[in-house]
C-alpha positions in Angstrom: -0.1 0.2 -0.2 1.3 3.5 -0.9 0.9 6.4 1.1 0.4 9.8 -0.5 1.8 13.0 1.4 0.2 16.4 0.6 1.2 19.4 2.3 -0.8 22.9 1.7 0.9 26.4 2.5 -0.3 29.8 2.5 2.8 32.1 2.8 2.9 34.9 4.7 4.6 37.2 1.3 1.7 39.2 -0.6 3.6 40.8 -3.2 2.8 38.5 -6.1 6.0 38.8 -7.4 7.9 37.9 -4.5 5.6 35.3 -3.9 6.7 33.9 -7.0 9.9 34.1 -6.6 9.7 32.3 -3.4 7.6 29.5 -4.5 10.1 29.0 -7.1 13.0 28.8 -4.8 10.8 26.7 -2.5 10.3 24.2 -5.4 13.6 23.8 -6.1 14.8 23.3 -2.4 12.1 20.8 -1.7 12.1 18.8 -4.9 16.2 18.6 -4.6 15.2 16.3 -1.5 14.2 13.4 -3.9 18.0 13.0 -4.9 18.8 12.9 -0.9 16.4 11.0 0.6 15.7 7.3 -1.3 12.4 6.7 0.1 10.3 9.4 -1.5 8.9 9.3 -4.7 6.9 11.3 -6.9 8.2 14.4 -4.9 6.7 17.7 -6.6 5.7 21.2 -5.5 3.4 23.5 -7.5 1.8 26.9 -6.9 -1.7 27.5 -6.6 -3.3 29.0 -9.8 -3.5 32.5 -9.5 -7.5 32.6 -10.1 -7.7 30.8 -6.7 -5.4 33.1 -4.6 -7.7 33.4 -1.8 -7.2 29.6 -1.0 -3.2 28.0 -0.5 -0.2 29.4 -2.4 2.0 26.0 -2.3 1.1 22.2 -2.6 3.9 19.8 -1.9 3.1 16.1 -2.9 5.0 12.7 -2.1 4.8 9.2 -2.2 5.9 6.9 0.0 6.1 2.7 -0.1 5.4 2.6 3.6 4.1 4.4 6.4 7.9 3.7 7.7 9.7 5.4 4.8 7.4 8.4 5.3 8.9 8.4 9.0 12.5 8.3 7.4 11.9 11.0 5.4 10.1 13.3 7.7 13.3 12.7 10.1 15.9 12.8 7.6 17.9 15.9 8.4 17.9 17.5 5.1 13.7 17.4 5.4 14.5 18.6 8.7 16.5 21.3 7.3 13.9 22.3 4.6 11.2 22.7 7.2 13.2 25.2 8.9 13.5 27.0 5.7 9.9 26.9 5.2 8.6 27.3 8.7 8.9 31.0 8.9 7.8 31.7 5.5 4.3 30.2 6.0 1.3 31.9 7.7 -0.5 28.4 8.0 -0.3 24.6 6.7 -2.0 21.7 6.2 -1.2 18.4 5.8 -2.7 15.2 4.6 -1.8 11.5 4.2 -3.6 8.5 2.9 -2.9 5.2 1.4 -3.9 4.0 -2.1 
């Protein structure tokens, strides 16, 4: 059974150009984790559609073969470092994990 991990973030940045640049930076940093942590698959970061700006700004999606693999990812030093980078940039976040 595969685990899908979805994280939604609303950023504190409100300026559209600055927000776009920030999302691009988050995307590069987070997607690089796929080359560092072998337990994560199909890791991608996408920006919310501008027409829906009243909702979240960023969506992270990842897949894991097992719950243990997801735990390994979440506890990996590179992931912890990434969380440390992103956390000050977000106003709110929501995480959903499910099996499929």
